[in-house]
VMD Tcl script that draws the C-alpha trace (Angstrom):
set ca {
  {58.89 106.29 155.79}
  {58.36 103.94 153.08}
  {60.85 104.65 150.25}
  {58.63 104.72 146.80}
  {60.19 101.95 143.97}
  {62.00 102.91 141.49}
  {61.86 101.64 137.74}
  {64.84 100.20 135.72}
  {66.08 102.18 133.20}
  {66.08 99.79 129.90}
  {68.44 101.46 127.29}
  {69.79 99.23 124.77}
  {71.52 100.05 121.37}
  {70.17 98.21 118.38}
  {71.56 94.69 117.49}
  {73.15 95.79 114.54}
  {71.27 94.10 111.32}
  {69.10 91.91 113.66}
  {67.13 94.39 115.81}
  {66.05 97.86 116.47}
  {66.86 99.60 119.80}
  {63.02 99.85 120.04}
  {62.55 96.18 119.86}
  {65.06 95.13 122.26}
  {64.29 97.51 124.50}
  {60.47 96.44 124.47}
  {61.62 92.75 124.98}
  {63.74 93.49 127.69}
  {60.73 95.51 129.46}
  {58.28 92.55 129.13}
  {61.12 90.16 130.93}
  {61.32 92.50 133.65}
  {57.36 93.06 134.23}
  {57.16 89.25 133.99}
  {59.47 88.91 136.57}
  {57.32 91.07 139.15}
  {59.16 94.17 138.44}
  {57.33 97.69 138.23}
  {56.84 98.80 134.28}
  {60.19 100.20 133.04}
  {61.42 103.01 131.86}
  {62.07 102.64 128.12}
  {64.74 104.61 126.42}
  {65.80 102.82 123.32}
  {69.08 104.53 122.08}
  {71.86 104.41 119.13}
  {75.41 106.30 119.11}
  {75.13 108.18 115.64}
  {75.32 105.17 113.12}
  {72.23 103.30 112.20}
  {69.42 103.32 114.25}
  {69.63 107.30 115.36}
  {66.79 108.78 113.36}
  {64.43 105.46 115.16}
  {66.17 106.37 118.86}
  {65.77 110.22 118.81}
  {62.18 110.07 117.00}
  {60.81 107.68 119.33}
  {61.99 109.56 122.57}
  {61.49 113.30 120.66}
  {58.21 112.61 118.98}
  {57.74 114.40 115.31}
  {56.86 113.84 112.09}
  {58.73 111.30 108.93}
  {58.75 113.04 105.45}
  {60.42 111.80 102.68}
  {62.12 112.97 99.44}
  {62.63 111.60 96.03}
  {66.60 111.53 96.09}
  {69.66 109.44 93.90}
  {70.86 106.48 95.52}
  {74.60 105.60 95.77}
  {75.05 104.97 92.20}
  {72.51 107.33 91.15}
  {68.96 105.77 90.89}
  {65.92 107.48 91.65}
  {64.63 106.39 95.26}
  {62.60 107.60 97.97}
  {64.47 108.11 101.25}
  {62.48 109.09 104.51}
  {63.96 111.39 107.63}
  {62.16 112.92 110.38}
  {61.02 116.75 111.15}
  {61.37 117.96 115.06}
  {60.79 120.76 117.15}
  {57.72 121.73 115.01}
  {59.92 121.51 111.82}
  {62.53 123.36 113.21}
  {65.00 119.95 113.39}
  {65.73 117.59 110.71}
  {66.85 114.38 111.60}
  {68.52 112.48 108.65}
  {70.18 109.29 108.36}
  {72.73 109.45 105.38}
  {72.25 105.30 105.11}
  {68.39 106.03 103.87}
  {70.22 107.86 100.88}
  {73.65 106.63 100.38}
  {73.66 103.71 102.14}
  {75.95 100.39 101.61}
  {72.48 98.68 102.53}
  {70.94 99.85 99.27}
  {73.64 98.26 96.85}
  {73.89 94.96 96.84}
  {76.97 93.21 97.06}
  {77.79 92.28 93.42}
  {77.06 96.52 92.86}
  {79.61 98.07 94.85}
  {82.01 100.23 93.26}
  {83.72 102.41 96.01}
  {84.69 104.62 93.11}
  {81.38 105.80 91.84}
  {79.10 105.91 95.04}
  {78.02 109.10 95.72}
  {76.82 111.63 98.93}
  {74.73 113.31 96.41}
  {71.33 111.50 97.39}
  {72.28 112.76 101.00}
  {72.92 116.20 99.60}
  {69.30 116.32 98.21}
  {67.65 115.24 101.80}
  {69.39 118.15 103.42}
  {68.46 120.14 100.72}
  {64.88 119.24 100.93}
  {65.14 120.05 105.01}
  {66.08 123.50 104.38}
  {63.52 123.83 101.72}
  {60.78 122.36 104.24}
  {62.02 125.29 106.45}
  {64.24 123.44 109.19}
  {67.14 125.64 110.58}
  {69.17 122.61 112.00}
  {69.95 119.44 110.21}
  {70.93 116.70 112.33}
  {73.18 114.19 109.98}
  {73.82 110.84 111.11}
  {76.54 109.04 109.34}
  {76.75 105.41 109.70}
  {76.69 102.70 107.73}
  {77.51 104.57 104.08}
  {78.41 102.72 100.94}
  {80.60 105.88 99.96}
  {84.28 107.16 99.97}
  {84.22 110.49 97.97}
  {84.54 112.96 100.91}
  {80.88 114.25 100.51}
  {81.94 115.66 97.40}
  {78.07 114.52 96.18}
  {76.68 115.95 99.00}
  {78.34 119.38 98.52}
  {77.73 119.11 95.18}
  {73.97 119.09 95.82}
  {73.51 121.65 98.19}
  {75.05 124.32 95.96}
  {73.14 123.30 93.37}
  {70.31 124.28 95.07}
  {71.89 127.71 96.51}
  {73.62 126.53 99.64}
  {71.66 126.00 103.16}
  {70.30 129.64 103.39}
  {71.51 130.02 107.19}
  {70.63 126.61 108.15}
  {73.09 124.62 110.52}
  {74.38 121.30 109.93}
  {75.44 118.81 113.13}
  {77.06 115.52 112.43}
  {76.76 112.79 114.45}
  {79.72 110.17 114.20}
  {80.11 106.76 115.63}
  {83.42 106.86 115.02}
  {86.81 109.01 115.71}
  {88.38 108.36 112.08}
  {90.20 111.00 110.39}
  {89.96 112.28 106.87}
  {93.30 110.94 105.74}
  {92.35 107.14 107.00}
  {88.96 106.63 106.09}
  {89.94 104.81 102.71}
  {91.90 102.21 104.27}
  {89.67 101.46 107.28}
  {86.58 101.53 105.09}
  {86.88 100.86 101.74}
  {87.70 97.34 101.55}
  {84.13 96.92 103.04}
  {82.65 98.83 100.19}
  {83.98 96.74 97.89}
  {87.50 98.58 97.49}
  {90.81 96.20 96.48}
  {94.36 97.64 98.03}
  {94.68 99.36 94.46}
  {91.14 100.75 94.82}
  {91.79 101.91 98.13}
  {94.98 104.18 97.18}
  {93.29 105.62 94.30}
  {90.36 106.92 96.57}
  {93.03 107.98 99.08}
  {94.52 110.14 96.71}
  {91.11 111.40 95.27}
  {90.62 112.52 98.95}
  {93.83 114.57 99.14}
  {93.08 116.49 95.98}
  {89.21 117.27 97.34}
  {90.81 118.33 101.00}
  {93.36 120.93 98.83}
  {90.25 122.39 97.19}
  {88.29 122.54 100.39}
  {87.72 125.98 102.40}
  {89.11 124.19 105.33}
  {91.46 121.32 105.52}
  {89.87 118.30 106.84}
  {92.97 116.16 107.32}
  {94.13 115.12 110.97}
  {90.38 116.22 112.38}
  {88.99 113.50 114.33}
  {85.59 112.29 112.80}
  {86.44 113.78 109.75}
  {86.70 110.18 108.12}
  {83.03 109.29 108.97}
  {80.92 107.75 106.03}
  {83.76 108.15 103.79}
  {84.78 111.49 104.61}
  {81.23 113.03 104.52}
  {81.79 114.66 107.74}
  {84.91 116.46 106.97}
  {83.26 117.64 103.67}
  {80.13 118.95 105.54}
  {82.44 120.33 108.16}
  {85.16 122.33 105.80}
  {82.48 123.79 103.55}
  {79.68 124.72 105.52}
  {81.47 124.91 109.04}
  {79.27 121.46 110.41}
  {79.52 120.57 114.31}
  {81.13 117.22 114.35}
  {79.87 115.41 117.59}
  {80.16 112.32 119.06}
  {77.22 110.13 118.50}
  {76.62 108.60 122.02}
  {77.14 111.28 124.33}
  {75.06 113.60 122.30}
  {72.29 111.63 122.22}
  {72.19 110.41 125.89}
  {72.49 114.35 126.42}
  {69.61 114.95 124.08}
  {67.55 112.45 125.72}
  {68.09 113.51 129.40}
  {69.61 109.80 129.98}
  {71.63 111.17 132.97}
  {68.24 112.55 134.77}
  {66.37 109.14 133.58}
  {69.50 106.96 135.19}
  {69.48 108.56 138.57}
  {66.00 108.01 139.19}
  {66.28 104.73 138.17}
  {67.27 101.12 140.63}
  {69.15 99.88 137.99}
  {70.03 100.29 134.09}
  {69.61 97.42 131.25}
  {71.58 98.30 128.47}
  {72.47 95.76 125.15}
  {74.14 95.50 121.98}
  {74.54 93.16 119.31}
  {78.08 92.41 120.24}
  {80.15 93.56 123.55}
  {83.77 93.82 123.10}
  {86.89 96.21 123.12}
  {85.23 98.53 120.49}
  {82.28 98.91 123.30}
  {84.64 101.21 125.51}
  {86.00 103.01 122.33}
  {83.30 105.41 122.16}
  {80.73 103.19 121.63}
  {77.23 103.41 123.30}
  {77.41 100.98 125.94}
  {80.57 102.08 126.89}
  {79.43 105.68 127.48}
  {76.58 104.44 129.19}
  {78.77 102.56 131.25}
  {80.74 105.26 132.32}
  {77.82 107.41 132.66}
  {76.27 104.48 135.29}
  {79.91 104.11 137.21}
  {80.53 107.48 137.84}
  {76.79 108.09 139.44}
  {77.00 104.68 141.02}
  {73.75 103.30 139.41}
  {74.23 99.24 138.99}
  {74.54 98.17 135.16}
  {73.94 94.70 133.60}
  {73.71 93.85 129.86}
  {71.66 91.76 127.42}
  {74.26 91.29 124.61}
  {74.59 88.92 121.24}
  {77.81 88.36 122.03}
  {79.94 88.54 124.74}
  {83.48 89.00 123.93}
  {84.85 91.67 126.17}
  {86.86 90.51 128.91}
  {86.48 90.77 132.79}
  {89.14 93.49 133.11}
  {86.93 95.45 130.22}
  {83.54 94.62 132.36}
  {85.40 96.04 135.36}
  {86.18 99.54 133.74}
  {82.26 100.35 133.22}
  {81.44 98.35 136.78}
  {79.36 95.86 134.14}
  {77.59 93.91 136.69}
  {75.44 90.90 135.23}
  {75.93 90.41 131.59}
  {73.40 87.73 129.59}
  {73.55 86.31 126.19}
  {70.99 85.95 124.04}
  {70.54 85.99 119.88}
  {66.42 86.46 119.26}
  {63.70 88.54 120.73}
  {62.27 85.49 123.22}
  {65.63 85.18 124.67}
  {65.97 88.50 125.35}
  {63.14 88.50 127.01}
  {63.72 85.22 129.09}
  {67.15 86.59 129.86}
  {65.44 89.88 131.10}
  {63.34 88.26 133.31}
  {65.86 85.91 134.87}
  {67.68 89.28 135.34}
  {64.58 90.86 137.04}
  {64.08 87.79 139.60}
  {67.49 88.50 140.42}
  {66.70 92.30 141.18}
  {63.97 91.37 142.92}
  {66.02 89.11 145.47}
  {68.76 91.24 145.47}
  {70.78 89.24 144.06}
  {71.84 91.19 141.36}
}
mol new
graphics top color blue
foreach p $ca { graphics top sphere $p radius 0.5 }
foreach p [lrange $ca 0 end-1] q [lrange $ca 1 end] { graphics top cylinder $p $q radius 0.2 }
display resetview
């Protein structure tokens, strides 16, 4: 009996700040085909941070819409998000309205930066009929505990029965978010203390206390504010997205999985996407390979997820060439 050939599943994260996951997946796919393999199954992914909307929209379909909202410093901008499942579910990246990338380095103001615009996006989605609002909370400029977003939601009359699901790529609790993330948002040590005090005061006023809860400190406490005030579900982004995109089914149908990210290191194994992919491939006995921008993970870390071939590439051409080399090794049985 002839056993049908199985495709390679290409399931990378973005190379953050450099290439979107879809670009990485496309480059890997082209390289594998040049090596003589059948067309791969392309599954660009994300972990709840930047790129989540792209990953879900590419795979689930839907439409993009936009709204006029305030950026972190209160300036009016046009911010986009997506509607899927016939408009019943909205996919919002908080970075589109309240992201650090919207504020020039010399403009960063950790105290003034507000999530009000993210609240406006949530309200706009509710106005359009969405009943489930997915909020990916990576890349924020803010440390306001979601106070701005809560203000915008309250001003619009609340969620009117809609449900919020927060997708987080970190486990940081509320009380640590100022010290962990404040400095990258422009806060000096004195400002970090002021931000922490403000978060403490806000926690005392919220209907539930977010302190001590994993993931409540994501996006400067936006996740915790939405959880405490509106009962938002807090979900680790990587496993949620893999489940939503039927990763396990597609993985078991593949001869191997090729993943990737900008930097492979110890954080990869602490809830990041590639670590979650590796946990699942190891449990299923499916070979795992990776193409990454930087390889800083030691041999023991690689063994933990049975990561076999690791190639380093920093341009799309290099990623394609690395995939072609890997593809030849797969064809000959060397990998």
